[in-house]
PADOZA-105592 format. One line per 5 residues: their letters; for each residue x, y, z of N, C-alpha, C. Coordinates in steps of 0.1 Angstrom, whole numbers, always signed. Atoms other than C-alpha are relative to their C-alpha. Layout:
A	X Y Z X Y Z X Y Z; ...;
***
This chain:
MAHIV	-11 -9 -1 -273 -24 +114 -4 +13 +6; +3 -12 -7 -271 +8 +134 +4 +12 -8; -4 -13 +5 -269 +45 +125 +8 +6 +11; -9 -4 -10 -239 +56 +145 +3 +15 -2; -2 -15 +0 -238 +94 +153 +11 +3 +9;
MLRTR	-12 -4 -8 -204 +106 +164 +0 +15 +3; +0 -14 -5 -199 +138 +184 +15 +4 +3; -14 -4 -2 -165 +157 +182 +1 +15 +0; -1 -14 -1 -156 +192 +193 +12 +6 -8; -11 -6 +7 -126 +196 +170 +2 -8 -13;
LTSGA	-4 +6 +12 -113 +188 +135 +14 +4 -2; -14 -3 +3 -78 +188 +120 +1 +8 -13; -2 -8 +12 -63 +204 +90 -10 -3 -11; +10 +1 +10 -88 +211 +62 -14 -4 +5; +13 +3 -6 -117 +206 +86 -3 -15 -1;
QPEPV	+2 +15 +1 -112 +168 +84 +2 -6 +14; -2 +7 -13 -115 +144 +113 +14 -5 +2; -13 +5 -2 -83 +133 +130 +1 -15 -5; -1 +13 +5 -69 +100 +117 -7 -11 +8; +6 +10 -8 -81 +79 +147 -15 +0 -1;
VADTA	+14 -1 +2 -116 +93 +143 -5 -6 -13; +4 +5 +13 -117 +86 +106 +2 -15 -1; -2 +14 +0 -103 +51 +111 -11 -7 +7; +11 +6 -8 -129 +43 +137 -13 +0 -8; +12 -1 +9 -157 +56 +114 +1 -10 -11;
ASLAA	-2 +9 +11 -143 +36 +85 -2 -14 +4; +1 +14 -5 -141 +4 +105 -15 -3 +3; +14 +2 -3 -177 +8 +117 -8 -1 -13; +7 +1 +13 -189 +15 +82 +3 -13 -7; -3 +13 +6 -171 -16 +70 -8 -12 +6;
LGHEV	+9 +10 -6 -192 -36 +95 -14 +1 -4; +14 -2 +5 -223 -23 +77 -8 +11 +7; +7 -11 -7 -232 +6 +100 +0 +13 -9; +0 -13 +6 -242 +40 +87 +6 +9 +11; -7 -9 -9 -220 +67 +102 -1 +15 -4;
TLLAW	+0 -14 +1 -225 +104 +107 +8 +7 +10; -8 -7 -9 -200 +127 +123 -5 +15 +1; +3 -13 -3 -212 +159 +140 +12 +7 +6; -13 -5 -5 -181 +180 +145 +0 +15 -1; -2 -14 -2 -171 +215 +154 +12 +5 -9;
DRDRD	-10 -6 +9 -152 +234 +126 +3 +13 +6; -3 -12 -7 -135 +260 +147 +7 +11 -9; -6 -10 +9 -118 +277 +117 -10 +5 -10; +11 -4 +9 -150 +280 +97 +5 +1 -15; -6 -1 +13 -130 +272 +65 -5 -10 -10;
SDREA	+5 +11 +8 -151 +244 +50 -15 +0 -1; +15 +1 +2 -186 +236 +38 -6 -6 +12; +8 +6 -12 -213 +227 +63 +0 -15 -1; +1 +14 +1 -216 +192 +50 +10 -5 -10; -9 +6 +9 -192 +168 +33 -2 -15 +0;
QAEWG	+2 +14 +0 -193 +132 +22 +14 -7 +0; -13 +7 -1 -164 +109 +33 -3 -14 -5; +1 +14 +5 -157 +73 +21 -9 -8 +10; +7 +7 -10 -172 +61 +54 -14 +5 +4; +13 -6 -4 -202 +84 +58 +0 +15 -2;
RIVRY	+3 -15 +1 -213 +120 +63 +6 +8 +11; -5 -10 -10 -196 +149 +81 -9 +12 -1; +8 -12 -1 -218 +177 +93 +7 +9 +10; -9 -9 -7 -199 +207 +106 -8 +12 +7; +4 -12 -8 -208 +233 +133 +10 +11 -3;
RRACP	-9 -9 +5 -192 +263 +118 +0 +13 +8; -1 -12 -8 -183 +288 +145 +14 +1 +6; -14 -2 -3 -149 +303 +152 +3 -2 +15; -4 +2 -14 -131 +292 +184 +14 -5 +0; -14 +5 +0 -93 +289 +189 +1 -12 +9;
LNAPL	-2 +12 -7 -80 +256 +201 +5 +2 +15; -5 -3 -13 -61 +271 +231 -6 +12 +6; +7 -11 -6 -88 +294 +244 -11 -6 +9; +10 +8 -8 -105 +275 +273 -13 +8 +3; +12 -8 -4 -128 +304 +283 -10 +2 -12;
AFARE	+9 -2 +12 -141 +310 +248 -6 -14 -4; +5 +13 +2 -145 +272 +244 -12 -3 +9; +10 +3 -10 -165 +269 +276 -13 +8 -2; +12 -8 +3 -188 +298 +266 -7 -6 -12; +6 +4 +13 -194 +283 +231 -5 -15 +1;
LPRFW	+3 +14 +0 -197 +246 +241 -15 -3 +2; +14 +3 -1 -234 +248 +252 -7 +2 -13; +6 -2 +13 -243 +262 +218 +3 -12 -9; -3 +12 +8 -225 +233 +201 -9 -12 +4; +9 +10 -5 -244 +209 +223 -14 +1 -5;
CWCLR	+13 -2 +5 -277 +225 +214 -1 -3 -15; +0 +3 +14 -268 +223 +177 +0 -15 -3; +0 +15 +2 -259 +186 +180 -13 -6 +4; +13 +6 -5 -291 +179 +199 -11 +1 -11; +9 -2 +11 -311 +194 +170 +3 -10 -11;
QILAL	-4 +9 +10 -292 +173 +145 -4 -14 +3; +3 +14 -4 -297 +141 +165 -15 -2 +0; +14 +1 +0 -334 +148 +170 -6 -2 -14; +4 +1 +14 -338 +151 +132 +2 -14 -5; -3 +14 +5 -324 +115 +129 -8 -10 +8;
RGRDL	+7 +10 -8 -347 +99 +155 -10 -8 -8; +8 +9 +7 -368 +70 +145 +8 -11 -7; -9 +10 +6 -338 +51 +132 +8 -7 +11; -8 +8 -10 -315 +26 +150 +12 +8 +4; -11 -8 -3 -293 +52 +166 +9 -6 +11;
VLHAH	-10 +2 -11 -261 +47 +186 +8 +13 +0; -8 -12 -2 -244 +78 +200 +14 -4 +4; -14 +3 -2 -206 +78 +199 +6 +13 +4; -4 -13 -5 -193 +106 +221 +16 +0 +1; -15 -2 +0 -156 +116 +215 +4 +9 +11;
DLDTL	-6 -8 -11 -140 +128 +248 -11 +6 +9; +9 -4 -11 -155 +142 +280 -9 +12 -4; +7 -12 +3 -166 +175 +264 -13 -3 -9; +13 +4 +7 -194 +156 +244 -7 -10 +8; +7 +11 -7 -202 +129 +270 -13 +5 +7;
PLGLF	+13 -4 -7 -228 +149 +291 -11 +1 -11; +10 -1 +11 -247 +157 +258 -4 -14 -4; +3 +13 +5 -244 +121 +247 -8 -8 +10; +8 +7 -10 -257 +107 +280 -14 +6 +1; +13 -6 +0 -286 +132 +281 -8 -4 -12;
TAKLL	+7 +3 +12 -296 +125 +245 -3 -15 +0; +2 +14 -1 -292 +87 +250 -12 -3 +9; +11 +2 -9 -316 +88 +280 -13 +5 -6; +12 -6 +6 -340 +111 +262 -6 -9 -11; +4 +8 +11 -342 +89 +231 +0 -15 +2;
RVLLV	-2 +14 -3 -335 +56 +248 +8 -8 -10; -9 +6 +9 -306 +48 +226 +13 -4 +7; -13 +5 -6 -272 +32 +232 +11 +11 -1; -11 -10 -1 -241 +53 +241 +13 -7 +1; -14 +5 -1 -204 +45 +234 +8 +13 +3;
YDCHE	-9 -11 -3 -178 +68 +250 +14 -3 -5; -13 +2 +6 -146 +72 +230 +10 +10 +7; -8 -9 -8 -120 +87 +254 +14 +1 -5; -13 -1 +6 -90 +100 +236 +11 +4 +9; -10 -4 -9 -72 +114 +266 -6 +2 +14;
NYPAL	+5 -3 -13 -74 +120 +303 -4 +15 +0; +5 -14 +2 -95 +152 +299 +2 +8 +13; -2 -8 -12 -94 +163 +336 +15 +4 +1; -15 -4 -1 -55 +162 +334 +3 +10 -11; -2 -9 +11 -57 +180 +300 -3 +14 +4;
VEGAV	+4 -14 -3 -75 +210 +315 +6 +5 +13; -4 -4 -13 -57 +210 +348 +9 +13 +0; -8 -12 +1 -33 +237 +336 -8 +13 -1; +9 -12 +2 -63 +260 +328 -9 +2 +12; +9 -1 -12 -83 +253 +360 +8 -5 +12;
SHRAA	-6 +5 -12 -74 +244 +396 +0 -15 +1; +0 +14 -2 -65 +209 +407 -13 -5 +6; +13 +4 -6 -97 +208 +427 -11 -1 -11; +9 +0 +11 -117 +216 +396 +2 -12 -9; -4 +12 +9 -98 +189 +376 -5 -13 +7;
LRLHR	+5 +11 -7 -107 +164 +404 -15 -2 -1; +15 +1 +2 -144 +173 +401 -3 -5 -14; +2 +5 +13 -142 +167 +364 +2 -15 -1; -3 +14 -1 -126 +133 +371 -12 -8 +6; +11 +7 -7 -154 +124 +395 -13 +0 -9;
LEARL	+11 -1 +9 -180 +136 +370 +1 -10 -11; -2 +9 +10 -165 +115 +343 -2 -15 +5; +2 +13 -6 -165 +84 +366 -15 -3 +2; +15 +2 -2 -202 +90 +374 -7 -3 -14; +7 +1 +13 -212 +94 +337 +4 -14 -7;
LRHCD	-5 +12 +6 -190 +64 +327 -8 -12 +3; +8 +12 -3 -212 +39 +345 -13 -1 -8; +12 +0 +8 -241 +49 +323 +3 -3 -15; -4 +2 +14 -222 +42 +290 -1 -15 -2; +1 +14 +3 -229 +10 +272 +13 -7 -5;
GVLAA	-14 +5 +3 -193 +7 +260 +9 +11 +0; -10 -11 -1 -161 +26 +263 +12 -4 -8; -12 +2 +8 -131 +30 +240 +11 +8 +6; -12 -7 -5 -96 +39 +253 +10 +2 -11; -9 -3 +11 -70 +56 +232 +14 -4 +2;
GPQGF	-14 +4 -3 -39 +43 +249 +0 -9 +13; -1 +9 -11 -27 +19 +276 -3 +7 +14; +3 -8 -13 -29 +46 +304 -15 +1 +1; +14 -2 +0 -65 +53 +294 -7 -13 +2; +7 +13 -2 -74 +16 +293 +1 -4 +15;
ARLTA	-1 +3 -15 -61 +11 +329 -9 +9 +8; +8 -10 -8 -77 +43 +341 -15 -2 -1; +14 +2 +2 -111 +37 +325 -6 -13 +5; +4 +13 -6 -113 +1 +336 -1 +1 +15; +1 -2 -14 -106 +12 +371 -12 +9 +4;
MRREG	+12 -9 -3 -133 +39 +369 -13 -7 -2; +13 +8 +2 -159 +14 +356 -2 -9 +12; +0 +9 -12 -150 -8 +386 -2 +7 +13; +0 -7 -13 -145 +17 +414 -7 +13 +0; +7 -12 +0 -164 +47 +403 +8 +12 +4;
RGAPF	-6 -13 -3 -155 +81 +418 +13 -2 +8; -12 +2 -8 -129 +65 +440 +12 -5 -8; -11 +4 +8 -107 +54 +411 +11 +10 -1; -12 -9 +0 -72 +69 +408 -2 +10 -12; +1 -11 +10 -69 +102 +388 +7 -5 -13;
SAPLE	-8 +5 +12 -44 +84 +365 +6 -13 +4; -7 +13 -2 -28 +50 +360 +15 +3 +1; -14 -1 -1 +9 +46 +370 +7 -4 -13; -7 +4 +12 +35 +44 +342 +3 -14 -1; -3 +14 +1 +44 +9 +351 -11 -9 -4;
EALAI	+12 +7 +4 +9 -3 +347 -3 +2 -15; +2 -3 +14 +5 +14 +314 +10 -7 -9; -10 +7 +8 +38 -1 +301 -3 -15 +0; +4 +14 +0 +26 -36 +312 -12 -3 -10; +11 +2 +9 -6 -31 +292 +4 +0 -15;
LKLPQ	-5 -1 +14 +14 -22 +261 +5 -14 -4; -6 +13 +3 +29 -58 +263 -10 -11 +2; +10 +11 -1 -4 -77 +269 -4 -6 -13; +6 +6 +12 -18 -101 +243 -12 +8 -5; +11 -8 +5 -43 -84 +220 -13 -4 +5;
AELVH	+14 +5 -5 -72 -106 +232 -4 +5 +13; +3 -5 -14 -69 -92 +267 -3 +15 +0; +2 -14 +0 -74 -56 +256 -15 +4 -3; +14 -3 -1 -112 -58 +257 -5 -6 +13; +3 +5 -14 -123 -60 +294 -10 +9 +7;
DGVAL	+9 -8 -8 -152 -49 +315 -7 +11 -8; +7 -10 +8 -169 -31 +286 +9 +11 -5; -10 -10 +5 -137 -12 +278 +9 -7 -10; -9 +6 +10 -117 -18 +246 +11 +11 -3; -12 -8 +4 -82 -4 +238 +0 +1 -15;
VGNLK	-1 -2 +14 -83 +11 +203 +13 +8 -3; -13 -8 +1 -56 +38 +204 +2 +6 -14; -4 -8 +11 -37 +56 +177 +7 -9 -11; -6 +10 +9 -27 +25 +157 -3 +4 -15; +1 -4 +14 -22 +29 +119 -3 -12 -9;
RLEDY	+3 +11 +9 -33 +9 +89 +13 -4 -8; -12 +5 +7 -4 -12 +75 +0 +3 -15; +1 -2 +14 -17 -8 +40 +4 +14 -5; -5 -13 +3 -9 +29 +42 +15 +1 +0; -14 +1 -1 +27 +19 +48 +5 -13 -6;
PAAAV	-3 +13 +6 +34 -8 +22 +13 -6 +3; -12 +6 -4 +60 -33 +31 +11 +2 -11; -10 -2 +11 +76 -29 -4 +7 +14 +1; -5 -14 -1 +80 +9 +2 +10 +1 +12; -8 +0 -12 +95 +2 +37 +14 -7 -4;
AARKP	-12 +8 +3 +120 -24 +23 +8 +7 -11; -7 -7 +11 +129 -1 -7 +9 +11 +6; -7 -12 -5 +143 +26 +16 +15 -4 +2; -14 +3 -1 +181 +27 +14 +6 +10 +10; -6 -9 -10 +201 +40 +44 +10 +9 -7;
GKQLK	-9 -9 +6 +220 +71 +35 +7 +8 +11; -7 -8 -9 +242 +97 +51 -8 +12 +6; +8 -11 -4 +215 +123 +54 -10 -5 +11; +10 +3 -10 +192 +124 +84 -11 +10 -1; +12 -8 +1 +157 +138 +78 -9 -3 +12;
ILYIG	+9 +1 -12 +138 +143 +111 -13 +6 -3; +13 -5 +3 +101 +147 +108 -9 +2 +13; +10 -1 -10 +75 +161 +132 -13 +6 -7; +13 -5 +5 +38 +165 +121 -10 -1 +12; +9 +0 -11 +13 +175 +147 -4 +15 +4;
ILEKR	+5 -12 -5 -2 +203 +168 +12 +9 +4; -11 -9 -3 +21 +234 +172 -5 +10 +10; +5 -9 -11 +12 +250 +205 +11 +1 +11; -10 -2 -10 +33 +264 +233 -1 -10 +12; +3 +9 -12 +16 +242 +260 -10 -10 -4;
PSRGI	-12 +5 -5 +20 +214 +265 +11 +0 -10; -11 -1 +9 +54 +218 +250 +4 -13 -7; -6 +11 +7 +67 +194 +223 +14 +2 -4; -14 -2 +3 +101 +209 +221 +4 +3 -14; -2 -2 +14 +97 +220 +185 +11 +11 -2;
LETAL	-10 -11 +2 +116 +253 +187 +13 -4 +5; -13 +4 -6 +142 +238 +210 +7 -10 -9; -6 +9 +10 +148 +210 +185 +6 +7 -12; -4 -8 +12 +151 +234 +156 +14 +7 +4; -12 -7 -4 +178 +253 +175 +11 -11 +3;
AVEGL	-10 +10 -3 +195 +221 +187 +7 -6 -12; -6 +7 +11 +201 +206 +153 +6 +10 -10; -6 -10 +9 +212 +239 +137 +15 -2 -2; -15 +1 +3 +246 +236 +120 +4 -14 -1; -4 +14 +2 +246 +198 +120 +0 -4 -15;
RDVEF	-1 +4 +14 +258 +186 +86 -9 -11 -4; +9 +11 +6 +233 +165 +65 -11 -3 +10; +11 +2 -8 +206 +169 +91 -11 +11 -3; +11 -9 +3 +172 +184 +82 -12 -3 +9; +11 +1 -8 +143 +190 +105 -12 +6 -7;
QIGGF	+12 -4 +7 +109 +191 +88 -12 +0 +10; +11 -2 -9 +79 +204 +107 -13 +3 -8; +14 -2 +6 +42 +201 +96 -10 +2 +11; +11 -1 -10 +11 +212 +115 -5 +14 +0; +6 -14 -2 -9 +242 +127 -2 +3 +15;
GTLVP	+2 -4 -14 -14 +261 +159 +6 +14 +2; -4 -14 -3 -5 +294 +177 +15 +2 -1; -14 -1 +1 +32 +286 +175 +5 +3 -14; -4 -1 +14 +33 +289 +137 +7 +13 -3; -7 -12 +4 +41 +326 +134 +14 +1 +5;
QLKRL	-14 +0 -6 +71 +323 +158 +9 -10 -8; -8 +10 +7 +82 +291 +140 +4 +5 -14; -4 -5 +13 +81 +308 +106 +11 +10 +1; -11 -10 -1 +103 +337 +118 +13 -7 +3; -12 +7 -3 +127 +312 +133 +6 -7 -12;
CQRLR	-4 +7 +11 +129 +292 +101 +7 +9 -10; -6 -9 +10 +139 +323 +81 +15 +2 +3; -14 -2 -3 +172 +324 +100 +7 -13 +3; -7 +13 -2 +179 +287 +103 +1 -7 -13; -3 +7 +13 +194 +265 +76 -5 -15 +1;
NTRYL	+3 +15 -1 +185 +230 +90 -15 -3 +2; +14 +2 -3 +148 +235 +97 -9 +6 -11; +9 -5 +10 +119 +238 +72 -14 -3 +5; +14 +1 -3 +82 +244 +79 -8 -4 -12; +8 +5 +12 +59 +224 +56 -14 +6 -1;
GPVPP	+14 -5 +0 +27 +241 +66 -9 -11 +6; +10 +11 -4 -5 +222 +76 +1 -12 -9; -1 +13 +7 -3 +186 +65 -13 -7 +0; +12 +8 +0 -35 +169 +53 +3 -14 +5; -2 +14 -6 -40 +135 +70 +4 -10 -11;
GDIAR	-3 +9 +11 -37 +118 +36 +15 +0 -4; -14 -1 +4 -1 +130 +32 +10 -5 +11; -8 +4 -11 +12 +118 +66 +9 -12 -2; -8 +12 +2 +22 +83 +56 +11 +2 -10; -11 -2 +10 +41 +94 +25 +12 +8 +6;
LTLEA	-11 -8 -5 +61 +120 +44 +8 -8 +11; -6 +9 -10 +68 +95 +72 +9 -10 -7; -8 +9 +7 +81 +70 +47 +12 +6 -6; -12 -7 +6 +104 +96 +32 +10 +5 +11; -8 -5 -11 +118 +105 +67 +10 -11 +4;
NAVLM	-10 +10 -6 +148 +89 +85 -2 -1 +15; +3 +1 -14 +135 +96 +120 -12 +8 +3; +12 -7 -4 +103 +108 +137 +3 +6 +14; -2 -6 -13 +105 +133 +166 -13 +0 +7; +12 -2 -8 +80 +131 +194 +5 +2 +14;
ALDPA	-5 -4 -14 +95 +150 +224 -12 +7 +7; +11 -6 -8 +69 +158 +251 +5 +3 +14; -3 -4 -14 +72 +176 +284 -6 -10 +10; +6 +10 -9 +69 +149 +310 -7 +6 +13; +8 -6 -11 +56 +174 +336 -15 +0 -3;
NLNSR	+14 +1 +3 +23 +171 +317 -4 -14 +1; +4 +14 -2 +5 +140 +328 -4 -8 -13; +4 +7 +13 -11 +132 +294 +11 -2 -9; -12 +2 +8 +22 +137 +277 +8 -11 +5; -9 +10 -6 +41 +115 +301 -5 -14 -3;
LSAPN	+5 +13 +1 +17 +86 +297 -7 -3 -14; +7 +2 +13 +6 +89 +260 +7 -10 -8; -5 +8 +11 +11 +65 +232 -5 +6 -13; +5 -9 +11 +7 +90 +203 +1 -5 -14; +0 +4 +14 +1 +88 +166 +14 -2 -5;
KLFEA	-14 +0 +6 +38 +96 +158 +7 -13 +3; -7 +13 -3 +50 +64 +176 -4 -11 -10; +5 +11 +9 +28 +41 +155 +2 +3 -15; -4 -3 +14 +34 +60 +123 +14 -4 -3; -14 +4 +2 +71 +56 +127 +2 -15 +0;
MCAGV	-1 +15 +0 +67 +19 +136 -4 -6 -14; +5 +6 +13 +46 +12 +105 +9 +4 -12; -9 -4 +11 +70 +32 +83 +14 -6 +1; -13 +6 -2 +100 +14 +97 +11 +11 +2; -10 -10 -3 +118 +45 +109 +1 +2 +15;
PVITC	-2 -2 -15 +133 +52 +144 -7 +12 +5; +7 -11 -7 +116 +74 +170 +11 +7 +9; -8 -8 -9 +134 +102 +188 -9 +6 +11; +9 -5 -11 +117 +109 +222 +7 +1 +13; -6 -2 -14 +122 +115 +259 -1 -12 +8;
RELLM	-1 +13 -7 +133 +88 +282 -10 +0 +12; +9 +0 -11 +109 +99 +310 -14 -4 -3; +14 +3 +5 +78 +92 +289 -2 -15 +0; +4 +14 +2 +59 +59 +287 +5 -4 -14; -5 +3 +13 +68 +61 +250 +15 -2 +0;
GHFVT	-14 +2 -1 +104 +65 +259 +5 -13 +6; -3 +13 -6 +105 +34 +281 -3 -11 -11; +3 +10 +11 +88 +14 +252 +11 +1 -11; -9 -2 +11 +112 +28 +226 +14 -6 +4; -12 +5 -5 +142 +19 +248 +0 -16 +1;
DEGIG	+2 +14 -2 +129 -16 +257 +0 -8 -13; +1 +7 +13 +122 -25 +221 +11 +3 -10; -11 -3 +9 +152 -9 +206 -4 +6 -13; +6 -5 +12 +132 +12 +181 +3 +15 -2; -3 -14 +1 +148 +46 +185 +10 +5 +10;
ATFAW	-9 -7 -9 +168 +71 +205 -8 +8 +10; +7 -8 -10 +159 +88 +238 +10 +9 +6; -8 -10 -7 +172 +118 +257 -9 +6 +12; +8 -6 -11 +162 +136 +289 -6 +13 -4; +6 -12 +3 +137 +163 +285 +8 +12 +5;
GDWRA	-8 -12 -4 +154 +197 +285 +15 +0 -3; -14 +2 +3 +188 +183 +276 +1 +0 -15; +0 -2 +14 +189 +197 +241 +13 -4 -7; -13 +5 +5 +226 +189 +237 +0 -15 -2; +1 +14 +1 +218 +153 +243 -9 -4 -13;
LRRSA	+8 +1 +12 +191 +156 +215 +9 +2 -12; -9 -2 +11 +218 +170 +192 +9 -12 -2; -9 +12 +0 +241 +141 +201 -8 -12 -7; +8 +11 +6 +213 +116 +193 -2 +2 -15; +1 -2 +15 +207 +132 +159 +13 -3 -7;
RELRD	-13 +3 +6 +244 +131 +151 +3 -15 -1; -3 +14 -1 +247 +95 +162 -9 -8 -10; +9 +6 +10 +216 +85 +141 +5 +3 -14; -5 -3 +13 +230 +103 +111 +13 -8 -4; -13 +7 +3 +264 +86 +114 -1 -15 +1;
SPAER	+2 +14 -2 +249 +51 +120 -12 -5 -9; +11 +4 +8 +227 +43 +90 -4 -15 +2; +3 +15 -2 +229 +5 +96 -8 -2 +13; +8 +1 -12 +217 +9 +132 -14 +7 -1; +13 -6 +3 +189 +33 +120 -9 -10 -7;
SAMGR	+8 +11 +7 +178 +5 +96 -5 -11 +9; +3 +11 -10 +179 -21 +124 -12 +5 +9; +11 -5 -8 +157 +1 +146 -13 +1 -7; +12 -1 +8 +133 +7 +118 -6 -14 -2; +5 +14 +2 +130 -31 +111 -6 -5 +12;
RGRAL	+7 +5 -12 +123 -38 +147 -13 +7 +3; +13 -7 -2 +96 -11 +148 -10 -6 -10; +10 +6 +10 +80 -25 +116 -5 -14 +5; +3 +13 -4 +81 -60 +130 -10 +1 +12; +10 -2 -11 +63 -48 +162 -14 +4 -6;
AESGF	+13 -5 +6 +37 -30 +140 -7 -12 -6; +7 +11 +7 +30 -62 +120 -4 -11 +11; +4 +10 -10 +28 -83 +153 -13 +3 +7; +13 -4 -7 -3 -64 +165 -2 +14 +2; +2 -15 -2 +4 -27 +168 -4 +6 -14;
HWGAA	+5 -6 +12 -16 -19 +137 -16 +1 +1; +14 -3 -1 -52 -7 +130 -8 -13 -2; +8 +12 +2 -64 -42 +119 -3 -6 +13; +3 +6 -14 -60 -55 +155 -9 +9 +8; +9 -10 -7 -77 -23 +169 -14 -2 -6;
AERLA	+14 +2 +6 -106 -28 +144 -7 -12 +5; +6 +12 -6 -111 -63 +157 -6 +3 +14; +5 -3 -14 -114 -50 +193 -12 +9 -1; +11 -9 +2 -137 -22 +181 -13 -8 -4; +12 +8 +4 -160 -48 +164 -5 -8 +12;
RLYDS	+4 +8 -11 -160 -70 +195 -8 +9 +10; +7 -9 -9 -170 -40 +217 -14 +4 -5; +13 -4 +6 -198 -28 +193 -9 -12 +0; +9 +12 +0 -211 -64 +190 -6 -2 +14; +6 +2 -14 -215 -66 +228 -9 +11 +3;
VLKR	+9 -11 -2 -231 -32 +229 -13 -2 -7; +12 +1 +8 -256 -39 +202 -9 -12 +4; +7 +11 -4 -266 -72 +218 -8 +3 +13; +7 -4 -12 -279 -53 +249 -15 +1 -2;
***
């Protein structure tokens, strides 16, 4: 068995790894591997080391806001040097480096070559598209070409969504000439592929799928449809890319028996708190620990995931909220222009509206409130989809297949 060393430049609430990172680590530990996560604690609000059920977390404790690209770029080399020292202290063991996102991949490749160890690239999003708003399009294209060049030296690749699976497979095959992004139609087709076809050319689709055991079937079945509509959003609270949080709060204000609950952290929080003081229908829950997300989702009547389709990553994402709602058996409210919106409409598991049409969002909320039977039917369809393969157990099998092929090299 291997000692897998993960590299990550961010943590979530409470200086804990995001759910998909923790689930990946837990699944690798269940296969018998030792797992260590080297992660950047940008809030400096936790101990340097912690023990998780799946292994050890070692934190680089240096302040750096999430939405401060220049500060991040200045500090990133220091984080790399710190990680390198930690990895060198572990040499002599059966190491596999597991680099989360492009901001750790150069370090991962350098260290893998230096120590002659295996490297797995875990790509959570289209990183060049993510930073395109902070840099020029030409700079984003250079990052894309750099990623394609580095990708060919990776022993295995994990994709976080169908768009990423299509994009990374093309980059492995075509190199720097691969498209900057996959088209929406191709990503939607991948969402409907059989599970066995989602490991291809050294790339496995893992994604943001959830563990069904965190959303017990008995708890889903016990939910009784009522007249109240509780809409839930838990996630990052930033101005860009917009998730329509403030707009939704204003849109549902005054709707009888509708409550909008918001959990998360980010630079939008002070403005959100001020807004909540004068609104009756919206409540800010504060930062939500990962362990509380399933409970709150099961208590909700709908999950909001509105994303600005002008942002490429937003338009083509298959985010946590979609699969949390499916596992919990509650409908999704999202935008029709998104990949997620097409999927929600095709499968009948929620309501969609055009981004920016907040009156249409208000109508959707009112219709869901007044149609408890239809809400339940949407939830049942979502849960059935989750049980059919859109759950972490299926992703863990693909993860195991990829690691098995990597370790046989």
